[in-house]
N, C-alpha and C positions, 0 to 999 in steps of 0.2 A: 462116132455116133453121138448125137446130142441128146441130152435128157429133156423130157417134156415136163413142163410145170403143170402138175395136176394134183388135186386133192391136198393142197397145202393148207393147214389150219393156221389161224392167226397167231396162236401161241408158238407154233413151230417156226413161223417166219420171224417172229420177234427174237427167238433164240438164235436163229441164223444171223440176223443183223447184229446182235450183241456179240456173237462169236467173231464176226468180221471187224470188230473194233468199235461198234456203236456204244453210246452211253445213254442209259435210260433217263428220260426226262418226264415231266409231268404229263398227265393225260386227262381226258375229260370223258366221263362215262366209261364205255368199254374200249375207247380208243387209246392207243399207246404211242407216245412220241419218242423217237430215237434220234439222237444227234450223232451223225457219222463223223469220222475223222476229217473229212473234207469240208465240214461245216454245214452240210445240208441236213435238214430235219425231215424224217420220214414218219408219216402217221399210218399206223396199221390198226385195223379193227381187231380187238382181242378175242372175239368170239366167232365161231363158225369158220367155214372155208373161204379162202380168198378167191376171187375170180381171177382168171388168168391175166386180164388186162391190167388190173390193179397191181398185181404182183410184178408184172413186167415193167410198169411205170415206176414202181418203187425201186426196182433194181437199176433201171436206167437213170434215176435221179441220183443214186449214190455212186454210180460208176463214172 
């Protein structure tokens, strides 16, 4: 059974990407940039809930 991506807050997504080996980079405003081990940079808004499409795109970028 697969888990559905719903109700993920920006701060929780940032914690998950950091736990997966990401390195915190500079950000602008409420956006947070994370450099992943494969060299890709993911930008996550730090406030509010992430929309499903944005979260899926971020996961696809780093995998």
